N, C-alpha and C positions, 0 to 999 in steps of 0.2 A: 693563415691568422689567427692572431689572439679572438679568442669569444669576445672579449668588451670592446675590440676594432671591428668583428661581425656583427656587433647591436649597431653601432654608432654608424657605421657605412651604411645598413639597412634603414639607420634610422633618418638621415639625411639625404637619404637620394642616391650615395655615390656607389652600390651595389645595382645596375641598372637592372631592372625586372624587364616582364614583357607588357606592352601594351595595354593603358589603363582607360576608361573611359571620362569626358571631362569635358561638359559641357562647351567653355569656354573653348574649346579645338574643332568641336563638330563638324562646323563646314569645313574647317581645310581635311581635318580626315575624309569626309564624304565626298571632297572635289568639288563642294558649288561655289565656290569663291569664284571659279571663271580663269581666263586667259586674259592676260593684259601686256600688248605691245611681245606678245610671244612671250610672257615669262610666266611658268605656273605657280601659282602660292600652293606650297604646302607646310603642314605643320604635321612633324614625325616624334610620338611618343618615345623620350628613351626611358625613362620611367620615375617610379610612385614610392614613397615610402611613408612609416607609421610610425613616429616618438613618442609612445606615452608617458606618462608621471614616470611609474616604476623605472624604464628605462633611464630617464632623467637624473635619478635619485640613485640607481646604479651601485654607484663608489662607496651610498652607505652600507651596501652589504657585507657583513661580514661573520665571524665565528659569534657573535656578540652579539652584534644587531641585524637588526633582518627587516623589512620593507614587507607589508602585507595588505592586504586589504579587508576593512570591519566597518559595517555601515556603509559599503560603497566608496569608505574613504579611504584615502593613501594613510597607514598605520604605520606607525614604527614600534618594533617590538625592541627590548634593550634590557641584555640580564649583564652582571657583573659579579665576581665576589673575589673580596681581596683578603688576603690572611696576613699576619705580620704580628711584630710581638714591638710593645712599647715598652723601653726601660724609664722607670720615675728616679727623678732627684725629688731630694726633701728640700722642702721649702722650707714658711716660718713655722715654728714648734711654739707650744705654750700649754696650759691645763688651765682650766676653770673650775669651781670648786662651787656647792648649791648646799646649803645645812638641810639636812633630812630631818624629821617629824620624830624620828626615833629617840632613844636614850640620849643623854648628853654625848658631847663629841664624838659623835658620829656622823664621818661626810660622805661626801660621792665626791668622787673628781674624776670630770671626763677630757682624758688627756688626749691633743688634736697633733695630729700634724696634716700640714696641707702640701702633696704629692703633685707633681705636674712632669710631664715628658710631650716627648713631639715623635713622628716618623713620617718620612717620606712615602707617599701614596699619589700613585694616579689614579683616582679612582673614573675618571672618566677618559680614559685613554682612546677606547674605541668608540666613544659617542660620537654621533658626526658632526662633524667641523668640517664648514665652509666657508672662507672667508665671503663677508657680504651677506651673511646667508643669517638669518633668526628666527628660533623656534618662539613659539608663543604658547603659554597655559600648559605647561608640559607637568604635568603629573606622573608621581610613580611613589613606590613603595622603597623605603630606605632604611635597614636596620643596622644595629651595631651590636656584636655579641663579643662578651668581655666574659673570660675566664682567666684565674690566677690562683696563686699557690697557697693564696691566703686563708688562713683555717681558724678556726673556735680552738682557745687554747685551753685545751683540756692536760696534757702533759705539764708543760712549763712548772717550774715548783710557785710560780706566781701564779697558777691557775686559781687558786681560792680565792683570790682579790679582785679578778677581772671577769668583766662576762664578753659575751661574743664580741669583737670589734665587727666594726661595720662604718659602709662609705657612706658619704655625703656630699652635696654639692656638687655633683660631676658638672663638668662642660667639657661640651667638647667644639672644637675651633679649626674651621679648616682655612689655608692661606695659598694664594692662588701665585702665580709666577712673575704677579707682579708688585706682590705683598698685600695684596688687598685680605684684610681677613673675615670671616662669615660664620658666627655664633651659630651653630645649627641647634635648632628646636627640639630641646627636649623635653618632654612632659614632666610637669614636677614629680608626678608619681615615681620616675623614673630616676631620680637623679640619688635616689638613697637607697641601699643593698643592705645584706649581712655575708659576713667572711663564709657563712655556709652556703649561700645562692652563690659566692664568688667560687669556690671550691667545687662544686658539684657537676658532674656530667657533661650539662646543658649547661652551664654558665647561668650569664645576665644578659637577656638579648632585649635591646634596649631601640622600642620601633620610633624612629623620627618622625617618619612621614609616610604615610600610609594610602596615596592617591586622593588625598581631600587637600594639600598641600602645593600650590605651586613651587615647583623648585627652579625656574627660570634661572634666576642669578645663580644660583649654586653650580648647576650645571655651565651657564657660559663663563662662571670665571675657573672654569678646568683646575681644580684644587690639585696643587704638588705637597703638600702638608697635612697634617693632620695633630692637632694637638690637645692631649686631654689634661684637666686638673683636677683635682680633688681632696677632699676632706676624708683622714682616718681618725674615725672614733676610736675612744679603747675610755670602757666607763669601769674605773677603779672604784672598790669598797674597800674604806679602811675603818678603822675605829680608833684612829687618832689624828692628829692633823695632816694635813696633806704634806706640808713643810715637812714634819719628822719622815711621814714614810719615802719620799724623795730624798732625805738625806742618807737612813737607813738603808735604801735598797736600790739606790742608784736608778731608778725608773726609765731613765732616761736610753740607757748604756741597753734595758734590755728590749727596748723596743720592736725595734726588727726581728727580735728573737720569737716576741710576742705576736707580730703582725703577720711577718713572714712576706711581706706584699713588697715588692721592687720590679715587680712588672706584670705587664697584662699579653695576654694572647688576644689578637683581635680579629675581629672575623667583620668585612664591611661588605655588605649586600644590598646592589638595588637592582629592583624588579622595576620597567616601564615598559606600558601597552599604551599608545594614545592617538588618536587622530592628528594629523601632522596640521599645524597651526601657522604658518611660515610668512615673513617678511622679507625682500632681497633687495639689496642694492645696489649694482650694478657688480653681480656674481660674474667671475668670468667660470665658464665653463669649458676646458679645450681638450685634447687628445689627438693621439696622432695613429692616421690609419695607415698601415705597412702595406706592399707590394699593393698598391692599388692599380686598377685596371680599366681605363678610361677608353679603351678601343671600340668599343658599343656609341660612346659619342662620333667619334672618328666615322666608325661603318657608316651611321647614320647621315652625316656630313657626305659622306664621298656617294650613298643612294641619291641622296638631294640633289650634289650636283650632276648627277647624271639624267635626270629631271628637267633641268630647267636652263635658262640660258646662261652662258658664258656672263660674269658680273654681275650673279644674283647678292643680295644681301639677305646674310644669316644673321640670327639672335638665339641667345640659349634664355629661354623663357620657361619661369617658374611658380609656379600657383601655390602658396602656403593658404592652408585653413587652420586656425588653430582656437581648440576650446581650452586652452590652459587661460588659469588667470595668472600668467606672465606673457612678459613682452619679452622680445629676442632682438638684440641686434646682432646681424650676422658677419663674420670676419672668416674669411678663409686665406692657406696660403700651401700652394702646390710645389713638392720636390724632387727633385730628379734623384736617381741612382747613385748619385755623390753629395746628396744632403744640401745638394745649390737650389734656389729660387728657380722655377720656372719662368722665363721670360718669352713675349713675344712683342715684335714693336715698339723693344726700349723699354718695355713695362711688364709689373709684374700679371702672370696670367691666374685668374682668377675664377672658379666656378661661380660664386654668389656676386653681387653687389656691395660691394663694403660700407658699412654702416647702414645697414639696411634695416630698418626697424621693423617687425613683425610685432602687432599690435596685441596687447593681453585681451582675453574674452573678458567683459562684464559680470559684476557676480551678483547672487541674491545669497540670503540668511537660511540657514536650515538651524534648527533647532534640535538636536540630539540630549536628551536625557535636560540634565541645568545647561547645558553647553550650547553656543552659537558658535556657528563655522559658517563660514564665505564661501561659496567655489562657485565655477561657471554658469551661467545660465545661457551662456549661446557662443558663437563662433565669429570668427576676424575670416575674413576671404580678403586676401591680399597677391598681388602680381608684383614680379622682379623681371625686370629686360634688360641684357646683357647683350651688346653689340659684338657679334664674332667677326674676324678678318682670315684669310687664308692663313697667315700666319698663327695665328692662334689655332686653326687647325693642327695645323701640322706639328703646333709645340705640346700639343694634347697625348702623343705618343709617346714624349720621355717623361710623361707623370712616372713616377714610382711612391711618395706617400701625399697625404693630403692633412693639412695641419688644421683642423678645424678649432674655431676661437668665435663663442657665444657671451653675450652678456647677458644676465637675467635679470630684471626688474619686476617685482610687482608696482603697483597704479599707489602712487604718492598720498600719503594720507589716506588712504584709506587701512581697514583691515586687513588683519594678516588673514590671509587665505589656504585654502585647504584645495587637495586636489583629488580629482575621483578616478577611476579604475578607467572608464571611457574618456577621460581628458586625453588629447593628444593633440600633436603637430604633423599635420600631414603633407608632404611634400611631392608635388608632380613636376617632372622637369619636361621639356619639351624643347626639340629645335624647328626653329621658324625660318622660312625660307622664302623670300620675297613677301613678307608679310602685306596685306593692304591695309587702307586706314580705319575702316572698320576694327579690327583686330588691332591696330597698333597701338586703339583711345584705351584697349583695356588695360593697357600698362603705362606707368609712371613712372619717374626716374625719382620715386619717394616712398617711403615708407608709410606712409598714412591715406593709400588710398585704398579701397574698397572693391 
């Protein structure tokens, strides 16, 4: 069985364990219920399991994304680096002049070209994404390093006339798959840099986010394209009018030779480590467990049948202890070796009552540094009762696969929640035989009982 299947099986009580103590069934196990019309009431523990928050989010584990615990809160650690090359196209061209205070007829000309380009990029390809799940308050470090062959003009015949070219007015914009554009917040001091800086071995590193600003919107947009726009400036010193200079030296035709800037080598890096604050609305959590073995249930039922009179009533009883600030709506489907749904009495056979709601735990606020997090302060306790008939018992032996489907929700209108290492959903499964009214009263056909 796959590792993930083992985790899920253990998490939801499908790999059946040894007896576990549960005060709800203490009288049954101790035989203190007594005898009624010759039928002995029994409670047979089938198994129990424990799903913790880390297992719930296990599908987020990956080479670039890791679930850890910090300050006892479930924390996401995410790192990614993407290297690429962006090719530029020339945009608007022009020059501006300004008179100097030096001798007459000495002018400075600042020749400028606007250049732009874009590249395909899946910056957050491995960042966690589950439909219906929203991460909030994401703090991360995001930087872009630029390198190019743009260099000071020391060899060109025109070097006596020009100073070191420089780049200004840099903008970086991301575009999502749906066409939504987001301009990155580049600090003012990082929008201008010289040719010498670009051509250096370390290049120019632009720190866009540094764990201070929320990047929720940027990550949620899942950028597919990154676009750059900048202005290349060439300071020109001449001793006659700019018009004469341009006429005699055809400056525009020399521009690319002087600037030598046709592309950037880019390296985009993101590093995030923060406690998760999440909201979820109808998040569907599913998995298929292969090669399940429910023989323990059938053996338990056979044992019970040997001890009670003919015509005994059987129930699959489940207790849920939930300390997660998430509610779970249960659904499952059992498949045979041919992939067909297992049925009994003309109906699909289920281990859990369909659409049963396991309530979320209540939350309380916790201040960590300057941030406020909300996590569970208690737990909910609920019971589920599923009647079993002889045909249901016989059908169990045909089970080969279990398809689990849980719908997760946080409480509507409340702040995003965080998960702790100690948060869990504990499941205890029992077979009840001829339970009396006192025992039956503990189970209701609703997910709202405690």
